N, C-alpha and C positions, 0 to 999 in steps of 0.2 A: 491691452497695450500694442504697443505700434510690432510692426515686427522688427527683428533683427536683422542693420544691413551689415553683408559681407562685401572686400570689399578686396579684388583682386589687384596689388600692386605693387609700387617699385616699378613700371616700367613707361615711365619716369618719377621718380622723387617728384619734379614739380607737380605732375599733370595728380599724381595720387596726392598732393598736402592741398591742393585746388577742389576736387572729387572732397574731400573731407570737410574747408573751407565752405564750398560751395553749400552740401547738404545741411550742416548745423548752424551758418549765417541765415541761408535764408528762410527755415524755420522759428531762429529767430524774429524774423524782420515781420513773418507774419506773425505770428501768435503772441510774442512779446514777452515770452519765457524761454526755461532755456531746457525745455523738456524734450526735447531734437529727440528720435531714435537710438538704441545701442547701436554702434560700429567697431568693427571689427576688420581688423587691416592685414593682410598677408602679403606682406613686401616681397617680395622675391626680390634675388641677386639680382641687379641689371644685366649684368656680364655675360649671362646665358641668354639671352633673348635678345641678343647683338648679333652673337656670333652663329646660335641655331637657326635664324631666318637667310640670315648670307651664307652660311654654307646647304641651306637650301631643307634642313631637316625642322621640319613643321610637325613630324610626327614628335622630335622631343620637346618643341613646342607644347603641342597639343597634351603629352604626357607629363608635364613640368606642369601647369595650369590646373590637369586632371589632380593630381598629388596635393596642388596649393588650395583648389575649391575642396578636395573633403574634408580636408585640415580646418576650412572652415565653416564644414559643414557638420563636424563634428564637435566644433568648439560652440559651436547654436546658432548660426545663421541661418536667417531663414531663406533667406533668395542671395544670390550673388551680383557682383557688378564685373567687370572687366575693362578695366580703365584704362585701355588704348583701343585705339582704332583697327591700331596693325592687327593686332592679336584675336581682334574676333575671325580671322581666316581661316581662326578653329571652334568658333564655337559653338559647334554640332558637335563636336568631339567631346568637350568643359560639360556641356550639359549633357551629353550622355551619361558621362563619367561621377553622376553625382544624383540625388534624389528632388535638390531640394531649386524652384527655378533658377535661371539666369539670364536679369532682364540686359536684352539684345539695345545695343546702342544706336546699331541699323535698324530698327525696328521705331526709335525712337525720333530720329534722325527725319527718317522715312512720315513719319508723321507732323515734324515740324513742318518741314515745307509743303505740303499739300495742304494746309490750314492755313499759308501764304499765298495759296493757288498759286505754286510754278511747279511747272514740270520741266523744267533747262535751268544746271546750275551747274557750275565750276567745283573740281576736285583737288583739294589741295592737302598734301600727306606726306609720309614714310614711301619711297619708292616704290613698298611693295603694295601697299593701300591703294596708290595710283595707278599700277601695273595690274597685278592680281585681276582677277576676276570680281570677286567675292562682295567686292563695296558697292559694285556699279551694275551687277544683277540680280542683288538684293534691292536695288533699290526699283529695277526696268520693273520685279515684279507689281510695283505702286505707281507706272508710268511716270517714270519717274528718268531723263535721261541726262546722264552725268557727262561731261569733258573735263579729260585733261589737261597740265600743259603739253609744248611739247618735248622731246625726247631734252633737250638742253636743259631744259626749267622745269623737269622732274629733277635732273641733278644736281639741279642750284638749293630745287626744293628739299629734296631730299639732306643734302650735305647740311644744312641750314638748320637743321633739325637736331643732325648724330654730333654734329660739330657746337653746336652753339645751348639751342634753345635747353637741351636735356641734363647742360650743365647750369643750365639758370643767366646761360648769355644770353641777354639781349643790345645787341646791336641795332643803331639807326641806319645803318648801309644794310641793312640783310631787310630791315623793315621798307625803306626803301626801293630794295629787290620784289622784296612781294607786292608789293603796289605794282609792280610792272608786270609781272605773273598775273594777276588779277584784272588789270587792264587787258590784259588778252584776252583772257576768257572771255571776260565784255564785250567783246570784239564781235568772238563768237559765237557771240546768245547769250551765255549766263546767267540768269535771272537773279541767281545771291551765289552765293560760295563756300562749301561746306569744307569748313577746317577743320578736316580727313586725320588730324593728331589734335594727341590734349594739350601738346605744348604752343602750339601753333595760336591759341588765344593770348597765351603770354607776349607776342611781337605785335600781332594788327584786331584793331578791333575798326565797327564800322564810324568811326570817325576819322578811320584812315583810306577806306577805300567808298565809291559811290556806287553800290549796291547792297543787301542786305549778307548780314553773316548768320551762318549756324553754324554756333560757338559748342562741337561737339560734350563738351567736356559740363559745359555748364545744361546742355538739355539731359543728359544722361543723369548726370547731379542730382536735377530737379526730379526730374522723373521717378530718379529710386526714391525720393523723400517721399511722394505724392504715396509710390508701394508701399511703401514702407507704414504711410500713418491708415492707407484704406479701410485697414482694419478696429481704425480704433474708435 
């Protein structure tokens, strides 16, 4: 039997749906049938996970996700995914709150970057992901330097995520704006760009820019499928 996947989702609905779709469709494309692993989804109320970070209450974020993780564990999940980049800031606290493994997006992304032979990449994400040290520190431990946009561009990238992408709004003007931000990072030496918010792949793809993109949603979801099937 494949391991049962538990997804801590709802942050936002768009990214959670993408995780589910990638896991199930990738399995069917690979094996030709519909025997993908069982998936449990705990979709939190997103408003709290907007309000708590804005108030600096990461303790409440951690406790909320711990409780959700315990619910999934009790329901029979064999391992968990936190289906968002930003909330990996409390990854250690969530892992400490459950007895099953939590598959780290940061580890998965690091492996993908190193597999491409890169050591210097740009990062797009929420302001928390771009400005807090957890992302850069995790990748630095693997020898990867992370570049973030300047202050004005960080505000812009964050605004598009929260005002447009999490609501499913995909605007051409914002795609062009993100392209300009990527161009600036490439000019500073970025060999590739981490799409460090699970909604950003809805807006830009490698067809829109001149360097490789690391789609963290797809990388994490595909790694979850591999992990689930490892015991089969």
